C-alpha positions as CSV (number, residue, x, y, z in Angstrom):
1,M,0.0,0.0,0.0
2,R,1.3,3.4,-0.9
3,D,1.6,6.2,1.6
4,P,-1.0,9.0,1.4
5,I,0.2,12.2,-0.4
6,E,0.7,15.1,2.0
7,S,-1.3,18.1,0.9
8,P,-1.5,21.6,2.2
9,C,-5.2,21.9,1.3
10,I,-7.4,23.4,4.0
11,K,-10.6,23.4,2.0
12,V,-10.7,27.0,1.3
13,C,-10.7,26.9,-2.4
14,A,-10.5,30.2,-4.3
15,I,-7.8,31.6,-6.5
16,D,-6.5,35.2,-5.9
17,A,-6.8,37.1,-9.1
18,T,-3.6,39.2,-8.4
19,T,-1.2,36.4,-7.5
20,G,-2.9,33.3,-9.0
21,W,-2.6,31.4,-5.7
22,C,-5.2,29.7,-3.7
23,L,-6.5,31.7,-0.8
24,G,-6.4,28.6,1.4
25,C,-3.3,26.8,0.6
26,G,-1.1,29.1,-1.6
27,R,-0.7,26.8,-4.5
28,S,-1.3,27.7,-8.1
29,M,-4.0,26.1,-10.1
30,A,-1.3,24.2,-12.0
31,E,0.2,22.9,-8.8
32,I,-3.2,22.0,-7.4
33,G,-4.2,20.1,-10.6
34,S,-0.8,18.1,-10.8
35,W,-0.3,17.6,-7.1
36,S,-0.9,13.8,-7.0
37,T,1.6,13.3,-9.9
38,L,4.3,15.7,-8.7
39,A,7.5,14.2,-7.6
40,S,7.7,14.2,-3.8
41,E,10.7,16.5,-3.9
42,R,8.8,19.1,-6.0
43,R,5.8,18.9,-3.6
44,R,8.2,19.5,-0.7
45,T,9.7,22.5,-2.5
46,V,6.3,24.0,-3.1
47,M,5.3,23.4,0.5
48,A,8.3,25.3,1.7
49,E,7.3,28.3,-0.3
50,L,3.6,28.4,0.8
51,D,3.8,30.5,3.9
52,G,5.7,33.2,2.0
53,R,3.2,33.2,-0.8
54,L,0.2,33.3,1.7
55,A,1.7,36.4,3.4
56,K,1.8,38.3,0.2
57,I,-2.0,37.8,-0.6
58,V,-3.8,41.1,0.5
59,D,-6.7,40.6,2.9
60,R,-6.2,36.8,2.7
61,D,-7.8,35.9,6.0
62,V,-10.9,37.9,5.6
63,R,-11.5,36.9,2.0
64,A,-10.7,33.1,2.7
65,R,-13.6,32.9,5.2
66,N,-16.1,33.4,2.3
67,Y,-14.7,30.4,0.5
68,R,-14.6,27.6,3.1
69,L,-16.0,24.3,1.6
70,P,-19.0,22.8,3.4
71,G,-18.1,20.4,6.1
72,A,-14.7,21.9,6.5
């Protein structure tokens, strides 16, 4: 059995128009779409960048509240 793939998803799914990053996790649409097929090293590299990306999104916390998926 394969180990589960680690994901930064917090079920707040909306893309910031200025940066192109998800308000919840900070990944780009391309990164989200290819996450399960990315090499583990590439996933770790992206994950290391996410805090910095999220810090650059203006009013992220306020805006993210409007996009929380049901049950999250």
